[in-house]
C-alpha positions as CSV (number, residue, x, y, z in Angstrom):
1,M,92.5,96.7,95.8
2,F,94.0,95.8,92.2
3,V,96.8,98.5,92.3
4,W,97.8,96.5,96.0
5,M,97.9,93.1,94.3
6,A,99.7,94.7,91.0
7,K,102.7,96.7,93.3
8,F,103.0,93.6,95.9
9,G,103.0,91.0,92.8
10,A,105.3,93.0,91.0
11,A,107.7,93.1,93.9
12,Y,107.3,89.0,93.9
13,G,107.8,88.7,90.3
14,V,111.3,90.9,90.6
15,R,112.2,88.6,93.5
16,T,111.2,85.2,91.7
17,G,112.5,86.1,88.0
18,I,109.2,86.3,86.4
19,H,108.9,90.0,86.2
20,V,109.0,91.3,82.5
21,G,112.6,91.8,81.2
22,V,113.8,91.9,78.0
23,D,117.4,90.6,77.7
24,V,117.7,89.2,74.3
25,L,120.4,91.5,73.4
26,V,122.0,91.4,76.9
27,N,122.3,87.6,76.7
28,Q,124.3,88.2,73.1
29,L,127.2,90.2,75.1
30,A,130.3,88.7,76.4
31,P,129.9,87.6,80.0
32,V,132.3,90.9,81.8
33,P,130.1,93.7,79.4
34,R,126.8,91.3,80.4
35,R,127.7,91.7,84.1
36,W,127.8,95.3,83.9
37,V,124.9,95.6,81.8
38,V,122.8,93.4,84.3
39,L,123.8,95.4,87.1
40,F,123.4,98.8,85.7
41,S,119.8,97.6,84.8
42,L,118.7,96.4,88.1
43,F,120.2,99.7,89.8
44,C,118.2,101.5,87.3
45,G,115.0,99.8,88.4
46,A,115.7,99.9,92.0
47,L,116.2,104.0,91.2
48,F,112.9,104.4,89.5
49,T,111.4,102.3,91.9
50,A,112.7,104.6,94.7
51,V,111.7,107.6,93.1
52,V,108.1,106.3,92.7
53,G,108.1,105.4,96.5
54,T,109.2,108.9,97.4
55,M,107.0,110.7,95.3
56,G,104.2,108.1,96.7
57,L,105.0,108.6,100.2
58,K,105.0,112.5,99.7
59,F,101.3,112.2,98.3
60,V,99.9,109.9,101.0
61,L,101.5,112.0,103.8
62,E,99.5,115.1,101.8
63,L,96.6,113.2,101.7
64,Y,97.1,111.9,105.5
65,Q,96.5,115.6,106.5
66,T,93.0,115.7,105.1
67,D,89.7,113.9,106.1
68,Q,89.2,112.5,102.7
69,V,87.3,109.0,102.8
70,S,87.3,106.7,100.0
71,A,83.6,106.4,98.4
72,D,83.8,102.7,97.6
73,L,85.7,101.3,100.8
74,E,84.8,104.2,103.4
75,V,88.2,104.2,104.6
76,P,90.7,106.9,104.7
77,R,91.9,107.9,101.4
78,W,95.7,107.7,102.9
79,I,95.5,104.0,103.5
80,V,94.1,103.0,99.9
81,F,97.0,105.0,98.5
82,S,99.9,103.9,100.7
83,C,100.0,100.8,98.7
84,V,102.3,103.0,96.4
85,P,104.9,103.9,98.3
86,L,104.8,100.3,100.2
87,G,105.1,98.5,97.2
88,S,107.4,100.9,95.4
89,Y,109.7,100.3,98.3
90,L,109.4,96.6,98.6
91,M,110.2,96.7,94.9
92,C,113.2,98.7,95.5
93,F,114.3,96.5,98.0
94,R,114.1,93.5,95.6
95,F,115.9,95.1,92.7
96,L,119.2,95.7,95.2
97,Q,118.4,92.0,96.7
98,V,118.8,90.5,93.4
99,A,121.8,92.8,92.4
100,W,123.5,91.8,95.1
101,R,123.2,88.1,94.7
102,F,124.3,88.4,91.1
103,F,127.1,90.5,91.9
104,W,128.4,87.6,94.2
105,T,127.2,84.7,92.5
106,G,126.5,85.8,88.9
107,E,123.0,84.2,89.0
108,L,119.6,85.8,88.2
109,P,116.3,84.1,89.7
110,H,114.9,82.3,86.9
111,H,111.3,80.7,87.2
112,D,110.4,77.3,85.6
113,E,107.3,77.5,83.8
114,T,107.1,74.1,83.8
115,R,107.3,73.1,87.6
116,V,104.3,74.1,89.9
117,E,105.0,74.7,93.2
118,G,102.8,72.1,95.6
119,V,102.0,70.0,92.5
120,E,103.9,66.7,92.0
121,V,103.5,64.8,88.4
122,D,103.6,61.1,88.8
123,L,104.6,59.7,85.6
124,P,104.5,56.0,84.7
125,P,107.9,54.5,84.6
126,D,108.4,54.1,80.6
127,A,107.0,57.7,79.9
128,A,109.6,60.5,79.3
129,P,109.6,63.5,81.7
130,P,107.9,66.7,79.8
131,R,110.7,69.0,78.0
132,G,112.6,71.4,80.0
133,A,111.2,69.2,83.2
134,V,114.1,68.6,86.1
135,P,114.3,64.9,87.0
136,P,113.0,64.5,90.6
137,E,116.3,63.0,91.8
138,A,118.1,65.9,90.5
139,S,115.7,68.3,92.2
140,R,116.9,67.1,95.6
């Protein structure tokens, strides 16, 4: 079950911009080279996850032909391992989705660490908002 959460969580992370990315050097580049480096890295991510998904699919198809059952869950093992191709292909799709958006808008998804969805903070009128917080009128 942990692998299922990890694979689908990674795909969610790519879509929302919270997936691990080291961009210290990339952000130092001029805009045009930065654009091509970001697109190249997104396509490398898509290629890698497509390869992992294809290898996982081959493994699951071979496992499907056996009658192996998971000892812990008592379900066919191919169901347990199907998270690898499903999660990898979803992550590949998310990489391509982010690449498409970046190509046309120049924007990458960004996660705001100061905001939690569904939680509204009521500040006294004289209190300053936390550093990096978006004022309520600017978020509408």
